[in-house]
C-alpha positions in Angstrom: -0.1 0.1 0.0 1.5 3.4 -1.0 2.2 6.1 1.5 -0.3 8.5 -0.4 -3.0 5.9 -0.2 -2.4 5.2 3.6 -2.7 9.0 4.3 -5.9 9.0 2.4 -7.3 6.2 4.3 -6.2 7.8 7.7 -7.9 11.0 6.6 -11.3 9.0 5.7 -11.0 6.9 8.8 -10.8 10.0 11.0 -13.8 11.6 9.1 -15.7 8.4 10.0 -14.5 8.5 13.5 -13.2 5.1 12.9 -9.4 5.4 13.3 -8.7 1.8 13.8 -9.5 1.2 10.2 -6.1 2.7 9.1 -4.1 0.0 11.0 -6.5 -2.8 10.0 -6.4 -1.8 6.3 -2.6 -1.7 6.3 -2.3 -5.0 8.2 -4.6 -6.7 6.1 -3.5 -5.4 2.6 -0.7 -7.8 2.2 -2.7 -10.7 3.5 -5.4 -9.8 0.9 -3.0 -9.6 -1.9 -1.3 -13.0 -1.0 -4.6 -14.8 -0.7 -6.0 -13.3 -3.9 -9.0 -11.7 -2.0 -11.5 -9.7 -4.1 -12.0 -6.1 -3.3 -15.3 -6.9 -1.7 -13.6 -9.5 0.4 -11.0 -7.1 1.7 -13.5 -4.5 2.4 -15.7 -6.8 4.4 -12.7 -8.1 6.5 -11.7 -4.5 7.4 -15.1 -3.5 8.4 -15.7 -6.9 10.3 -12.7 -5.9 12.4 -13.8 -2.4 13.1 -17.4 -3.5 14.2 -15.7 -6.3 16.4 -13.5 -3.7 18.0 -16.4 -1.2 18.5 -18.7 -3.9 20.2 -15.8 -4.9 22.6 -15.1 -1.3 23.5 -18.8 -0.7 23.9 -19.1 -3.9 26.1 -16.1 -2.6 28.4 -18.0 0.7 28.7 -21.4 -1.0 29.7 -19.6 -3.4 32.1 -17.9 -0.3 34.0 -21.2 1.5 33.9 -23.1 -1.5 35.4 -21.7 -1.0 39.0 -20.4 -4.7 39.4 -18.4 -5.0 42.7 -16.0 -6.9 40.4 -16.4 -8.3 36.9 -16.9 -12.2 37.0 -17.1 -14.8 34.2 -18.7 -18.3 34.0 -15.4 -19.7 33.1 -14.1 -18.6 36.6 -16.9 -20.4 38.3 -16.1 -23.7 40.1 -19.0 -26.1 38.9 -17.4 -29.2 40.6 -18.2 -27.4 43.8 -21.7 -26.6 43.1 -24.1 -29.5 42.2 -27.2 -27.3 41.9 -26.3 -26.0 38.5 -24.5 -27.1 35.4 -22.6 -25.2 32.9 -25.1 -26.5 30.2 -28.0 -24.8 32.2 -26.3 -21.3 31.6 -25.7 -21.6 27.8 -29.1 -20.2 26.8 -28.8 -17.5 29.6 -25.2 -16.4 28.4 -26.6 -16.2 24.9 -29.1 -13.5 26.2 -32.4 -15.2 25.0 -34.2 -14.4 28.2 -33.4 -10.6 27.7 -35.1 -10.5 24.4 -38.2 -12.1 25.9 -38.1 -9.9 29.2 -37.7 -13.0 31.3 -36.1 -13.1 34.8 -33.5 -15.2 36.5 -33.7 -16.1 40.2 -30.7 -17.8 42.0 -31.6 -19.2 45.5 -29.2 -21.0 47.9 -27.2 -20.4 51.0 -24.4 -17.7 51.4 -21.1 -18.7 49.6 -22.7 -20.9 47.0 -21.9 -18.8 43.9 -25.1 -16.8 43.6 -23.5 -13.3 43.2 -20.7 -14.6 41.0 -23.3 -16.2 38.5 -25.4 -13.1 38.5 -22.4 -10.9 37.7 -21.3 -13.3 35.0 -24.6 -13.1 33.4 -24.6 -9.4 33.7 -21.2 -9.2 32.1 -22.5 -11.5 29.2 -25.5 -9.3 28.7 -23.1 -6.2 28.4 -21.2 -8.2 25.7 -24.5 -8.8 23.8 -25.2 -5.0 23.8 -27.5 -4.7 26.7 -27.3 -1.9 29.4 -27.1 -3.5 33.1 -27.2 -2.2 36.5 -26.2 -4.1 39.5 -26.8 -3.5 43.2 -27.9 -5.2 46.5 -31.5 -5.1 47.5 -30.5 -2.6 50.2 -28.8 -0.4 47.6 -31.8 -0.4 45.3 -34.2 0.4 48.2 -31.7 3.4 49.1 -32.0 4.5 45.5 -35.8 4.3 45.3 -36.2 6.0 48.7 -34.1 9.0 47.3 -36.3 9.2 44.3 -39.5 8.9 46.3 -38.3 11.6 48.6 -37.6 14.0 45.7 -41.1 13.2 44.2 -39.5 11.5 41.1 -40.2 7.9 41.7 -42.2 7.4 38.5 -39.6 9.1 36.6 -36.7 6.9 38.0 -38.7 3.7 37.5 -39.2 4.9 33.9 -35.6 5.5 33.6 -34.7 2.0 35.0 -37.1 0.3 32.4 -34.6 1.4 29.6 -32.1 -1.0 31.1 -32.2 -4.4 29.6 -31.2 -6.0 32.8 -31.2 -5.0 36.5 -29.7 -7.3 39.0 -30.7 -7.4 42.6 -28.3 -9.2 44.8 -29.0 -10.4 48.5 -32.6 -10.3 48.6 -33.5 -11.6 52.2 -30.3 -10.8 54.0 -32.1 -7.7 55.7 -35.8 -7.3 56.4 -37.6 -4.5 54.5 -39.8 -1.9 56.4 -43.3 -1.6 54.9 -42.4 1.5 52.8 -39.3 -0.2 51.5 -41.2 -3.4 50.6 -43.9 -1.2 48.7 -41.0 0.5 46.7 -39.4 -2.8 45.8 -42.8 -4.2 44.6 -43.1 -1.1 42.4 -39.6 -1.9 40.9 -40.6 -5.4 40.3 -44.1 -4.4 38.8 -42.5 -1.7 36.5 -40.3 -4.3 34.7 -43.0 -7.1 34.6 -43.1 -8.3 31.0 -40.9 -5.3 29.8 -37.4 -6.0 30.9 -35.5 -8.6 32.8 -34.5 -9.1 36.3 -32.0 -11.3 38.0 -32.4 -11.8 41.8 -30.3 -13.6 44.2 -31.5 -14.7 47.6 -30.4 -16.9 50.5 -34.2 -17.7 51.4 -36.7 -20.0 49.6 -39.8 -18.2 48.3 -41.8 -19.5 51.3 -39.7 -17.3 53.6 -40.0 -14.1 51.5 -42.9 -13.0 53.6 -40.4 -12.6 56.5 -38.3 -10.3 54.4 -41.1 -8.0 53.1 -43.2 -8.1 56.3 -46.3 -8.9 54.4 -47.3 -12.3 52.9 -49.7 -10.6 50.5 -47.0 -8.3 49.1 -44.5 -11.1 48.9 -46.9 -13.4 47.2 -47.8 -10.6 44.6 -44.0 -10.0 44.0 -43.2 -13.7 43.7 -46.1 -14.0 41.2 -44.5 -11.3 39.0 -41.0 -12.4 39.2 -41.5 -16.2 38.4 -44.3 -15.9 35.9 -41.7 -15.5 33.2 -38.4 -16.9 34.9 -35.8 -19.6 35.4 -35.2 -20.4 39.0 -32.1 -22.1 39.8 -31.4 -23.5 43.5 -27.8 -23.6 44.4 -26.8 -26.1 47.2 -24.0 -26.9 49.5 -21.4 -25.4 51.8 -19.9 -22.0 51.3 -17.1 -22.2 48.8 -15.3 -19.3 50.7 -15.1 -21.5 53.8 -14.1 -24.7 52.3 -10.5 -24.4 53.3 -11.6 -24.1 57.0 -13.2 -27.4 56.8 -16.6 -26.0 57.8 -19.5 -28.0 56.4 -22.0 -25.3 56.3 -23.2 -21.9 57.8 -25.9 -21.7 60.3 -28.1 -19.8 57.7 -27.6 -22.7 55.3 -28.7 -25.2 57.8 -31.8 -23.2 58.6 -32.6 -22.8 54.8 -32.3 -26.6 54.3 -34.6 -27.4 57.1 -37.3 -24.9 55.7 -37.1 -26.3 52.1 
């Protein structure tokens, strides 16, 4: 490729706000000539790499904006320690089909069994498939909704959140909700029902959610909306974080198993 041609490509790439095209075009030029590529094949290869680079860059921006405590992947998850779920169970979820259908995912199980890890991993996968994601614990979501309500902009906040393809609510059940908090959380769930997806993690089975929300009726209505279009996975076993201590299980895990 001549220097003049390379300069022209650099100018045009900058005008298109696609500066990577300059390097890609130069890198592929020799390969295209050696391989006898047609002009169309060469152009397609250059554009394909630009689109792939943009998608990767966009995914990283979405991952940073999601608020994950730390990025996690399914590849890092130790399935041998968790008999409640298989890698094959996650394949359709990682592909993002549930997001297109506004379906939910619920991960239940004792502390330390990998619920948060899997929720984040699914969130990261959603970012890679072009979806905007927000992560927070149940308490953090309640604080956010409380602030919006106090400022008389709850409806606007719920409308804004509906524009996110996925919201992850971690640790439902670790702390009980007061009545107004339960009502706010119910509004969040209702606003997304059949519109956009939720991933929820909880250390408690559904039968005990009434204890969390302080009202069996509110809990039942919420569960109904969550699970109507949802995949529910129950993780089992002892805490992975405590395995090196030789501790079989946590007190909360034993309680959960007794109530199931």
